[in-house]
N, C-alpha and C positions, 0 to 999 in steps of 0.2 A: 314574753314575760317569763322571768326565772321563778323556779319554785324551789325553795330551800337551796338556793344557789350560792349561799355564803359558806364555804366549807371550813371556815374557822370557828364554827358554831357546832355544838351538840345539837342533835335533832332526834326526836322519838316520835313515831307515828304508829297509830293502831289502824292498819290499812283497811280492816273491816268497817271502820267508821267513816271511810272516805267514799263519796258517792261515786258510782260508776259514770263515766262520760263516753259518748260515742267517739269512735276513731274514724278515719276517712274510709274504712272498709265495712260494709254492711255486716252485722253480726259480731263484730269485734269491738269490745268495751275496754276501758283502761282506767287506773287509778295511778296518778303520778305521784312518786315519792320525792323525786328530785328532777330538776330539769334546768339546763343552762342553754340560752339562745332561742330565739324564736322558732328556729326550724328543727327543734329537737337535736341539736348538735351533740349534746350529752344529756342522757335521760335515764332515770331508773323507774320502773313502771311495773305494776301488776296489770296483767292482760289476760282477758276472759274471751275465749273463743266459743261461740254458740255452736251446737252440732252442725256440721256441714259447712261452716264458714272457713274461709281462707283469704289470705292475701295474694295478690298477683306476684307472679315471679320477679324478684328484684335482687339487687346487688347490695351487700353491706360494705360500702366503702371504708367505714370506720369500725366494722366488726360488730358482734353481738354476743353476749353471754346470758344464758338463762338456766333457771331451775324449774322444773315441772312440779307445781304444787298439786294439781288434781288432773284427773283424766289421762288422756294420751295425746301428745303433740305429736304431729307428723309433717315431715318435710322430705326433700329429695335425698336426705342422708338415713332416713329410717323413721321408725316410730318409737317414741320415747315416753313411757309410763311416768306416773308421778314418782319423784325421787331421782329422776334422770337430771344429769348436769351437762350441758352442752356449750361449747365455745366454737363460734364460726368466726374466723378471723377476718381482718380487712381483705376485700376483694372477693370474699365468699358470696355464693349465689344460690338462692332456693325459692320454693314456694311453700310457705308455712300454712297450716291449717289443721283442723281436728275433725274427724268423722263423727265422734260422739261428744265433742266439747272438752274443753280443758282449761286450766288456769296455769300461767306461768309468771314468774318474776324475772324481768329481763332488764338487762343493762346495755345500752347503746352507746358507742362513741366513746369508749373507755379503754381501747387497746393502744399498745404500742403500735405504731403505723408499720413497723417491719415485721411484726409478728404475722407468721402464716401457720400456726400450729393449731390443728383441729383437736378437738376434745369431745368425745361422746361417751358418757359413763352412766350406765344404770346402776345407782348405787344400792339398789335391792339385791344386787348380785355379788357384791364384794363386802368383806368384813372390815370393821373398824378395829384398830389397834390401841392398846393402852398407851396413855402419854406417861412416860417414866418420870417427868418433872412435875406432874400435877395429878394428885390422888383423885379418883372419881371421874376422870376424864378419859374418854375413848375418841379417837380421831380417825375419820375417813379422808384422806388426802385427794384433793381434786385437781390442783394446778398450782405450780410455784414456779416463778422465774425471778429475776433481779427486781422486778416492779411490784410484784404482788404474790400473796399466798392465800389460796382459797381452799377451804375444807369444810367438812361437816363435823361438828363436835357433839357428842353425847355426854351429858353431865348427870352424875348421880344426884338423887335428892338430897337438898341441903348442902351441896358442895359449894365452897367459897372460891371464886376464881379471880385471881388478880390479873388485870389487863393493863399493860402499858402500851398505848397506841402510838409508838413513836412515828410511824408513817401514816397514821389514821386507821380507822376501822369501820366496818359495816357488820352488823349482825341482824339476821332475819330469823325469827322463831318459826320452826317447822313443826314442832309439837312441844306440849308442856309449858312451863313458864319460868321466868327468873326475874330477880329484882335488880335494878340498877339506879343508884341515886334517888331512891325512893319510888321510882316508876316501876310498875309491874309490866311485865312484857309477856304477852300471852301469844298463842298461835296467830301468825300473820302480822305480829308486831316488828317494826323495823327500826333499829337504833344506828345512827352515824355518829362517830366521834372523830374529832379534829386531830390533827397530828400533835403528838405530845400528851394526850390526855391519858390521865392515870385514874383507874377506878377498880373496884372489887364488885363482882357480881355474884349473886347467889341463886342457885337452882331452887326451883319450887318443891313442894312436897312430893310430886311425882317425877321429879327430874326435868331435862329439857334436851330437845334435839335442835340445833342451830346451825345455820349456814353462816358462815363467817368468812370475811375477806379483809386482809390487813396489808398495810404498807403502801397501798395503792394511791392514796391521797398526797403523798410527798411529792409526786412528779406535777401536781397542778400548777 
C-alpha cells in the first residue's frame, strides 16, 4: 500500500505524532512519511535504532540517503553523530546499527541508477555560508547534481523566504519552527511540495534549521 504516494499533492506531517511500527529487524522501529510500492521500492522514513540493534549486512541496489537526527549511527563506513549527512549510492553494501541508539531520516530508492558517488559529511565540522540572494539565510551545501540539490539552511527569526519548487521540494525541520500556508512546522515536521508549487515561508521567533531537497521530483 502506498503512503502519500501522489507526488502531485502537498503533504505536511508532524512525524512525532506518527506511531512507531516494528521493522523486520528486532530493535529497529520506523515511521513512514511516504512510500511507493509494496516492497518499499521508494520510501522516506524516520528510523529508530534501539541501543545495540543493527541490520544484517545488505546491499542497497537503489541507494540510500539519510541524515542523523539523534545519537550516533554506525556502519562499515564510519560512526556518524547527529547532524551527519550520508549518501550510499546504488550497489553500496554495509551493516548499519547503533551501539547507543540513534534516529535517522532515511530515503531509499531515490537515486539515479548510474550514480556511484558516496557522501559522508559531519555538518558539525563545517560552516554555513550566507546566501547572497536571501537576507537572513545561511546555507550548508550537502550534495548537488543535475537531478537534485540537497542542503541545510539556517533562517534567522522572522525571515520571509520565497520558494518556487519548480522541480518539487522536501523540507524537514531539524530545529526551530516556520510557517507555511497556515501550518506551523516544528522540530521533526516534514513538508513535501509538488513540482511548480510556489509559496512563502516565515521563520519562527527563534529562527529555524532545515534539511532541504529540491528539483528531485521532476524525474518521477
